[in-house]
MARDO-330355 format. One record per residue (C-alpha): residue in three letters; x, y negated, z. Coordinates in steps of 0.001 Angstrom, whole numbers, plus 524288, in hexadecimal, padded with zeros to 5 digits. Layout:
% MARDO-330355
ALAXYZ;...
% end
This chain:
% MARDO-330355
UNK23AEEA755496FFD;UNK23EF7A834896DB6;UNK23682A8ACA9643C;UNK23291A7E5595D64;UNK23563A7C9494F07;UNK23E36A71E7949EB;UNK23271A6B8B94343;UNK22AF7A6B3F9501F;UNK23692A652B9572C;UNK237B6A5AD194CB2;UNK22927A57EB94D6B;UNK229FDA562F95C2E;UNK235ECA4D5E95A98;UNK22EC8A44D6950A4;UNK222EBA43FD95989;UNK22B2FA3FF596539;UNK23282A35CD95D1D;UNK225B1A300C95853;UNK21E43A308B96529;UNK227EEA2D5A96FFA;UNK231FAA232E973AB;UNK23E71A27E697A13;UNK2465CA215C984CC;UNK25426A255D9888F;UNK256DBA258C9971E;UNK264DEA253E99C02;UNK2675EA2A329A9C7;UNK2737AA2B4C9B237;UNK27987A38DB9B31D;UNK27162A41879BBF5;UNK2653BA38FB9BB5D;UNK25F00A41589B0BA;UNK25F8EA4D689B94D;UNK2599FA45ED9C4B6;UNK24EE0A40E59BBD1;UNK24C12A4EA69B6D6;UNK24ACEA537E9C4C7;UNK241DDA48869C911;UNK2393FA4A1A9BD0C;UNK23875A58D19BEF6;UNK234D8A570A9CD48;UNK229D9A4E149C8DA;UNK22563A58749BF24;UNK228C3A50089B368;UNK2321AA4FF89A810;UNK23CE3A45C59A85D;UNK2361FA3E8299D4B;UNK228FFA3EBD9A444;UNK22F1DA3A659B10B;UNK235DDA2ECD9AAA3;UNK229ACA2AF89A303;UNK22152A2B5B9AF4D;UNK22B3BA23509B6E9;UNK22B7FA19009AC36;UNK21CA5A18A19AB20;UNK21B25A17399B9E1;UNK224ECA0C1C9BA4A;UNK21E72A051D9AEF8;UNK21144A062B9B5C2;UNK216C8A00F19C297;UNK21C809F5649BB43;UNK20FCC9F3139B3EB;UNK2162A9F5E79A6D6;UNK20FD8A02D99A397;
% end
């Protein structure tokens, strides 16, 4: 966030903390780079790619 004031950064941080849950994902060495490539090829961010994959699986299993 270059060009953004410290107050703006803090406001965004507070908003994210209040509005979102976070999940830590641990991958084997090299898997992150593969995931980045696959997500980019699909035209998505890594976060968006993972979220979509989870949502699709939950729907298939009738849990979404």
